[in-house]
C-alpha positions in Angstrom: -74.9 -16.9 291.7 -73.9 -15.8 288.4 -76.0 -13.1 286.5 -77.3 -14.0 283.0 -77.4 -12.3 279.8 -79.6 -13.0 276.8 -77.9 -11.8 273.4 -80.3 -12.1 270.1 -77.9 -12.7 267.0 -75.5 -14.1 269.7 -74.0 -16.9 267.5 -71.9 -15.1 264.9 -70.0 -11.8 264.5 -70.3 -9.1 267.1 -73.1 -11.3 269.1 -70.9 -14.0 269.5 -68.1 -11.5 270.3 -70.1 -10.3 273.2 -71.5 -13.8 274.5 -67.8 -15.2 274.8 -66.8 -11.8 276.7 -69.9 -11.8 279.0 -68.9 -15.6 279.7 -65.2 -14.5 280.6 -66.4 -11.8 282.9 -68.5 -14.7 284.8 -71.8 -14.4 283.4 -74.2 -17.1 281.9 -75.3 -16.4 278.4 -78.2 -17.3 276.4 -78.1 -17.3 272.8 -80.8 -16.7 270.2 -80.0 -17.3 266.8 -81.6 -17.9 263.5 -79.7 -19.7 260.7 -76.5 -20.0 262.2 -77.2 -23.4 264.2 -73.5 -24.6 263.8 -72.1 -21.6 265.1 -74.7 -21.5 267.9 -73.4 -24.7 269.1 -69.7 -23.7 268.9 -70.2 -20.8 270.7 -72.3 -22.6 273.7 -69.5 -25.0 273.8 -66.6 -22.4 273.9 -68.6 -20.6 276.7 -69.4 -24.0 279.0 -65.5 -24.1 279.0 -65.2 -21.0 281.2 -67.2 -22.7 283.8 -70.7 -20.8 283.2 -74.1 -22.0 281.9 -74.8 -21.3 278.2 -78.0 -22.2 276.4 -79.2 -21.5 272.7 -82.4 -21.2 271.2 -83.5 -20.7 267.3 -86.0 -18.3 266.5 -86.8 -15.8 263.7 -86.6 -12.5 265.7 -88.5 -11.0 262.7 -91.6 -13.0 263.9 -93.2 -11.5 267.1 -94.4 -15.0 268.5 -90.8 -16.4 267.8 -88.9 -14.2 269.5 -91.1 -13.7 272.7 -91.4 -17.5 272.9 -87.6 -17.7 272.9 -87.3 -15.3 275.7 -89.8 -17.1 277.6 -88.0 -20.3 277.1 -84.8 -18.5 278.3 -86.6 -17.5 281.6 -87.7 -21.0 282.0 -84.2 -22.4 281.7 -82.2 -20.0 283.5 -84.6 -18.5 286.1 -83.7 -14.7 286.7 -82.3 -12.8 283.7 -80.6 -9.6 284.1 -79.8 -8.1 280.8 -81.3 -8.5 277.4 -79.2 -7.5 274.5 -80.9 -6.8 271.2 -77.9 -7.4 268.6 -79.9 -9.4 266.1 -79.9 -7.5 262.5 -79.6 -7.5 259.1 -77.4 -5.3 256.7 -79.0 -5.8 253.1 -77.6 -5.2 250.0 -77.9 -1.7 248.3 -81.0 -0.9 246.6 -82.0 2.4 245.0 -85.3 3.9 245.6 -86.7 2.3 242.6 -85.8 -1.2 243.6 -86.8 -1.1 247.0 -89.6 -3.1 247.8 -91.9 -3.3 250.4 -91.2 -6.6 251.5 -87.5 -5.7 251.6 -88.4 -2.7 253.6 -90.7 -4.9 256.0 -87.8 -7.6 256.4 -85.5 -5.1 257.4 -88.0 -3.2 259.9 -88.9 -6.4 261.6 -85.6 -7.6 261.9 -83.8 -4.6 262.8 -86.8 -2.6 264.5 -89.7 -4.4 265.6 -87.9 -7.6 266.9 -86.6 -5.2 269.7 -89.9 -4.0 270.5 -91.4 -7.8 270.5 -88.3 -9.0 273.0 -88.1 -6.0 275.1 -91.9 -6.6 275.8 -91.7 -10.0 277.0 -88.6 -9.5 278.7 -90.2 -6.8 280.7 -92.9 -9.1 281.7 -90.3 -11.9 283.1 -87.6 -9.4 284.3 -87.1 -8.5 287.9 -86.9 -4.8 289.0 -83.4 -3.5 288.3 -82.9 -5.6 284.7 -81.1 -3.9 281.9 -81.9 -3.7 278.0 -79.2 -2.7 276.0 -79.7 -2.4 272.1 -77.3 -2.3 269.3 -77.8 0.7 266.9 -75.4 1.8 264.4 -73.4 4.9 263.1 -76.2 4.5 260.2 -78.7 5.8 262.6 -76.9 9.0 262.4 -75.3 9.0 259.0 -77.1 8.3 255.6 -75.6 6.2 253.2 -76.4 5.9 249.6 -78.9 3.1 248.7 -79.1 2.1 252.3 -82.5 3.7 253.3 -84.0 0.6 255.0 -80.9 0.1 257.2 -80.5 4.0 258.2 -84.3 4.3 259.0 -84.3 1.1 261.1 -81.2 2.0 263.4 -82.4 5.7 263.6 -85.8 3.8 264.6 -83.5 1.8 267.3 -82.3 5.1 268.9 -85.6 6.6 269.5 -87.1 3.0 270.5 -84.5 3.2 273.2 -85.6 6.1 274.5 -89.3 5.6 274.5 -88.4 2.2 276.2 -86.5 3.8 278.7 -89.3 6.1 279.7 -92.0 3.5 279.5 -90.0 1.1 281.8 -88.5 3.5 284.2 -88.1 2.9 287.1 -87.6 -1.0 286.9 -85.7 -1.5 284.0 -82.9 0.8 282.4 -82.9 0.9 278.6 -79.9 2.2 276.7 -78.2 1.8 273.2 -74.8 1.4 271.7 -73.9 2.4 268.1 -70.8 1.0 266.7 -69.1 2.5 263.7 -66.6 0.2 261.4 -66.2 -3.0 263.4 -63.3 -5.7 262.4 -64.6 -9.1 263.1 -61.8 -11.5 263.3 -61.6 -14.0 260.5 -64.3 -12.3 258.7 -64.1 -10.1 255.6 -65.7 -6.6 256.0 -68.2 -5.1 253.4 -66.0 -3.0 251.7 -69.0 -0.6 250.9 -69.3 -0.1 254.7 -65.8 0.7 255.3 -64.9 4.2 256.3 -61.0 5.3 255.4 -58.9 5.0 258.6 -57.8 8.5 258.0 -61.1 9.9 258.6 -61.3 8.1 262.0 -59.8 10.2 264.7 -58.3 7.3 266.5 -56.5 5.9 263.4 -57.8 2.4 263.2 -61.1 0.3 263.0 -63.2 -0.9 266.1 -63.3 -4.4 267.5 -65.8 -6.4 269.3 -63.9 -5.9 272.6 -64.6 -2.0 272.2 -68.1 -2.7 271.5 -68.2 -5.2 274.4 -66.9 -2.2 276.9 -69.8 -0.1 276.0 -72.5 -2.9 276.2 -70.6 -4.0 279.9 -70.9 -0.6 281.0 -74.6 -0.4 280.6 -75.1 -3.9 281.9 -73.3 -2.7 285.2 -73.6 0.9 285.7 -76.4 3.1 287.8 -79.8 2.5 286.6 -79.9 5.9 286.8 -78.2 6.1 283.4 -81.2 5.3 280.9 -82.1 6.5 277.5 -78.7 7.0 276.6 -76.6 6.2 273.3 -73.0 5.3 273.2 -71.2 5.6 269.9 -68.0 3.3 269.4 -66.8 5.0 266.4 -63.1 6.1 267.3 -64.2 9.6 267.4 -65.8 9.6 263.5 -68.9 11.6 264.1 -67.0 14.3 265.8 
């Protein structure tokens, strides 16, 4: 019987790549998406061609009830679910402190941070002992980028929330995080403002989805004794 993973934001970009790679590794995949219905359908069809099960549900992760209901529906569809990957997030346009509004602050916090609390809370209710939660943080959790206040703070919060959840859910569920640096997505133009010069990266290249997947898959399969940890996937840039 195949293991099952739920991936929020699994219809596009890094989430889509993770979904496909999990499927290629023999996992059933549940995708939670918000506005990317067409991409979710395409991803589900691609996954099904590998011979595993795939299912997608629409939910706005910034809304507590919607994400919790989606997690419950995944349980109803698949039965046992072993891994939750909290990947959904937004990277808003630059805003100076004077331009920043409470609404934009709350949208980023609710999408990037509170959603992880909401989904993890429901996942802890439906998952069996030995399950895993893996949160996608960011290099932006550790570095401050000009006019990215909500994003930087939300991703730093993801790191601390990961540690708090790891302590709270032990010994039944392990919780870890992955912090990508600059990741190139095939067929998608990168945000020029987010690019780090390759010369500043010790490994002399940008990362790709496979690099992120290797870290996520490690946490999905490693000893449950490893919990509350973060892996930076940045080619050594943070050194």
